[in-house]
N, C-alpha and C positions, 0 to 999 in steps of 0.2 A: 484433404482439400486445402484449398491454399484463399485468402481473398486478393482483393487486384495487385499486389505488392511481391505476389509468392511467398506471404506469409503463413506459418501453417497455423489454419485454423482448429485450436483445437477446443472452445464451445462447440460446432459441429458436428467433430466427432464424437462427445459426448453426445449429443441429440443420436446420433446414428446405432446408442446404444453400444459403441467401444468403451469399456473400461477407460475412465479419466477420472483423477484424487479427486476433480471437484464440482463433478456433474452433482454430488449430491444438493438436490435441493436444500431452505435450510427449514430445519424442524417438516422434513417432506416424507424424506427416505428413512427414518429411524430403524426400522424390520431391517435391510438392507446395511445400514452405516453400522450395526451392533454386531453383524454379521462374520467371522474372521478370517476367512477365507477371501471373501468379496473386499475385506481392507487392506489383506495381503497385496491382492490383484489392485486396488488401486497406488500401492507405494512402488509397483512394478511398471505403471504406466510413467509414474514421476518418472523416473528416472531413464526413461527413452523421451516425454518430454524434454529434461531439461538439457541433453545429450544430443535433445535437433535445436535447440538454442543457442547449443557451444561449442561445438563442430558442425552439423549438416548448414545451420546459416551462419549469419554476420552477426558477433554479438553484440553487438555496436547500430545493429543494425532500427532505424527508426519505425518505431510504430505506427498509422498511418493519422493524417493530421488532416482537414477537413474547413472546408468553406465557412465565414458566417452566418452564410444564407442555410448551412446546414446541421445551425446549429439544435437542438430538440425542444418544442416548446416547453415542454414537460422532463424533466429528469428523479425521478423516483429516488424520493428518501428509503433510507436503511438500514437499520442499527439501531443503534440510539441516537436521540435528535437533541443531544443537549450533551455538555460533559453531567460530571454528577458528582465530583469532588469539590469536599469543602471549599478551595484554593482554586478552583476553574468557577465554581460559585460566586464568588468573592469578585475576581478577575470579572466574569460576566456583569458584573455592579458599574464597576468600574469602569464599563468599556476598555476591558483590555488592558488600561494606561499604565499600569503598574506589572503587568504580565512577562514574563520571559521564559524564553527558551532553554533551558541547558542540555546543551554539548559538551560530554562526560564520556569516561571511560578510558579508552586503550586509545588515548590523544593525550598530547606532551604542554600544551592548553585548554583545560577546559575553560570554554568559555558561559554564559546567558549574555543572551542577544537580547534585546524590545521590539516590539512588532514595526514601529516606527525602523527602525536601527538594520531589521530584518528586510522589511521597504524598501530603504534606502541601498542595496545593494545592487549588482547585477541582475538583473529579475530573465525570464523565459515566459512568452507569449505562447499557450497550443491550443489549438482546439482536435479534442482526442471522445475517441470514442468513448464508455465505460462500458465493459461487461460484465457483467452479473451474473453468480454461476444458480440465481432463481432464472434464468432464463432471459431479462432482457437487456438491451441495452439501449444507452443515447448518450446522446453527443454535446459537447459545454465546453466553454472555452476557460482554459483554469490562465491562473500569469502566479507566479512566486518563483524564490528562491532555491538556483541549483544547490539539492546537496550536496554535489560533490566541492563546493565554493566554502560554504559553511566546514565539511570534514581538512577540508588544504587548511584551511584559515585556525582552527583547531587543532593542527599538527598532527592526526593520523596516522598511528603506530602499524608497521610497517606487518606485525603480530596480528593487528586484530582482521577478524571474515566476517563475519555478522555488523551491521545493524542495524539494535531495537530501536522501536519504537514505543515510548511509553505512553497511557492514551486517559484520556481526563475521565471518562466513562466504567462504570462496569456491564457487565453484559448478564444478568444473572447476580448472583456470588461473586465472581468472576472481572478481575482487572480485564480491557480491552488493550492488548497490546498487537505486535506483528516484527516485523522483523525481514531483513533482504540481505542477501550477501554483497559484499563488496564491489564486486564488479556493476551489480545494476546497481548499489549505490552512486555512482559516479556517471552510467549513462545516460544522457544529454539531455533526454527528455524525463529523467525522474529529482521532481521536484517535492519544496514545501510551497506548499503553494496556498494562500492567503491571498489573490480575486477570484471570481468566477461570475464570467458571461460579464463586465465589464465591471464587473460594483467588489463592493468588499465578498469577501465569503460569509454567506451566514450562520447563524447558527446550526442548525442542521444538516449542513453541507460538510461540516468539522469545526468550523471558527475556534479560535482566530486562523490556526495553520490544520493541514493535514496533505499528508502526504499524496502523493502521485506518481507510478511506476507504472505506466503507461503500457509493457511489454507484460502485464500480470495481471493474473481476475480481479474482479473490485474486492473483493475480503485481503485485501494486502494492502489495498487503499487507506491507511487506519487515522482517523479524524481524531481532532481532542489534542493533537498532538503536543504535549509536555515537555520531555526528555529525549532526548536522542542520545542513543548509549551504546560505543563500538565493544567489539566483545574478540575473543577469540571459541566463545564457546558459546552456545543457546541452552547447553543442558542445565544450569544453574537458576535460568529464566523458568517460575511458572512449571507448567508439565512439561518442561523440555526441549520442544518441537519445535518452537520458534515464532508461535503464532497463537493467536485465541482457538479460531474454527481448528489448526491444525493439532493443539493441544483434546480441546470436544467432541473433535468431531472425526479425528486422521483425515483428515480436507490435506494435501501433498502442499509441503514447503516451496515449493517450486515452481507456482501454478501460470507458469506463462502459456502465453498468447500469440 
């Protein structure tokens, strides 16, 4: 299936019972998720999905953007509703005045940048649709700093293959994290958002900053980002598959839509 711009509509395909990695509802498909054959099929579908984005379609193509009149009156919250780390809670009490985003790993110029400095950088505003694996969608306006500008300022190493987002919340007993590859990190719509619908990003949606990577499913859009780390190897992080849901549920790493 295609949307109005001809892009591959993976979510609709999943609803049609065709196998695709992230079609598992959060907490709703445990029996299938524990089946080794099913999970192997999901991994195979992921490779096809990535090939569609990277070879059959323009890898720099933009996700559809909408008008102000299209913004959803309700944007459902998912996952954590606040950061839970000690540092985060202290920053929350101080309205993030002393909060700093750490950018390190395979960079020549590691950085710590505050919220005011982040907002002072060139920004991008985009009205996009958030597609959740639970089957719901919502449209919102996001404003934030293009990730590529931060990586360029930090002088990203040519050895870097992935960008890991360390978050301030735990999901159950595990810390939440996510990652994307460098190609998606430099996509024009990939931003660290600090604004939503014309206002400061609310806590329940990931303040002070959250990732928006608009051509991927909702679980890739990490909230409460505290650190951005460039790496050439995902296996050394937590469960080794590149993200919380990838580790615990075998969700696909490349969640393109």
